C-alpha positions in Angstrom: -2.4 3.8 17.6 -0.3 7.1 16.5 1.1 4.6 13.6 -1.6 4.3 11.4 -1.2 6.7 8.5 -3.9 8.1 6.9 -2.9 8.5 3.9 -1.6 4.7 3.4 -4.8 3.0 5.0 -6.8 2.5 1.9 -6.5 -0.6 0.5 -5.2 0.2 -2.9 -2.8 2.7 -1.4 -1.8 0.1 1.3 -1.1 -2.5 -1.5 1.1 -0.1 -3.7 3.1 0.3 -1.0 3.7 -3.1 -0.1 4.7 -3.8 -3.8 7.3 -1.0 -4.0 8.5 -1.9 -0.6 9.3 -5.5 -1.8 11.1 -4.0 -4.8 13.3 -0.6 -5.4 11.1 0.4 -8.3 8.2 -1.2 -10.2 6.6 0.0 -13.5 2.8 1.3 -12.9 1.7 -1.4 -15.2 2.6 -3.6 -13.4 0.8 -2.3 -10.4 -2.4 -1.6 -12.4 -2.3 -5.1 -13.2 -1.6 -6.5 -9.5 -4.2 -4.2 -8.2 -6.8 -4.7 -10.9 -8.3 -1.3 -10.5 -9.2 1.4 -13.4 -5.9 3.6 -15.0 -7.8 6.3 -13.4 -8.6 5.0 -10.1 -4.6 3.9 -9.8 -3.7 7.6 -10.7 -5.7 9.0 -8.2 -4.5 7.0 -5.7 -0.4 7.1 -6.8 -1.0 11.2 -6.6 -2.4 10.8 -3.0 1.0 9.0 -2.2 3.3 11.4 -4.2 1.4 14.5 -2.8 2.3 13.0 0.6 6.0 12.9 -0.5 5.7 8.7 0.4 6.0 7.8 -3.7 8.7 9.0 -6.1 7.2 8.9 -10.1 9.8 9.1 -12.8 9.0 8.5 -16.6 11.3 6.5 -18.3 14.2 8.4 -20.8 13.8 6.0 -23.7 10.1 5.7 -23.6 7.7 8.5 -21.5 4.8 5.9 -21.8 6.4 4.1 -19.0 6.2 5.4 -15.7 8.0 3.6 -12.7 7.2 4.3 -9.0 9.4 4.1 -6.1 9.0 4.6 -2.1 10.8 7.9 -0.8 12.5 7.5 2.0 9.4 9.2 4.2 7.3 6.5 2.4 9.5 3.5 3.5 9.5 4.6 7.1 5.4 5.5 7.2 4.7 2.0 5.2 6.9 0.6 8.2 5.1 2.2 11.1 1.7 1.7 9.6 2.3 -2.1 9.0 3.8 -2.1 12.7 0.7 -0.7 13.9 -1.6 -2.7 12.0 0.4 -6.1 14.0 0.0 -4.4 17.3 -4.0 -4.3 16.6 -4.0 -7.7 15.3 -1.9 -8.8 18.3 -4.3 -7.3 20.6 -7.3 -8.8 19.5 -8.7 -12.2 20.0 -9.3 -13.9 17.1 -13.3 -14.7 17.1 -14.0 -18.0 15.3 -17.9 -18.6 16.5 -20.3 -18.7 13.7 -17.9 -20.1 11.0 -18.7 -23.9 11.6 -21.7 -22.9 13.8 -19.8 -24.1 17.0 -19.1 -21.7 19.7 -15.4 -21.0 20.2 -13.6 -22.3 22.3 
C-alpha cells in the first residue's frame, strides 16, 4: 500500500487532516477542543504536519494568540491518498463478527 503516509497515519494527525480537509481553515483552539488533547501534544502533532509541508499555520493579524490551520495542496493530496489506501485495506479484509455475541460468524 504505497498510499499510506507515515506522517498522517498517527491517529491525532489523521483527525487533524480530516478536520482541515472538511473546511478551508480551522482555528487551532477548535482543533484542540475537538481532539481533546493537551496544548503541548497538539503543538507536537501540528509541528509534524507543518514540517512535512502538509499544513500551513498562520497567526491572526488582529490577535496573535489566534492561530489558523489549513491543508496545503501537498497535504490535501497526501490525505486523499492515505484515506484511499485505508479504504482499500478495509475493502480487502473480511469483517469478523464471531465472538461479539458468542455465536460463530455466518
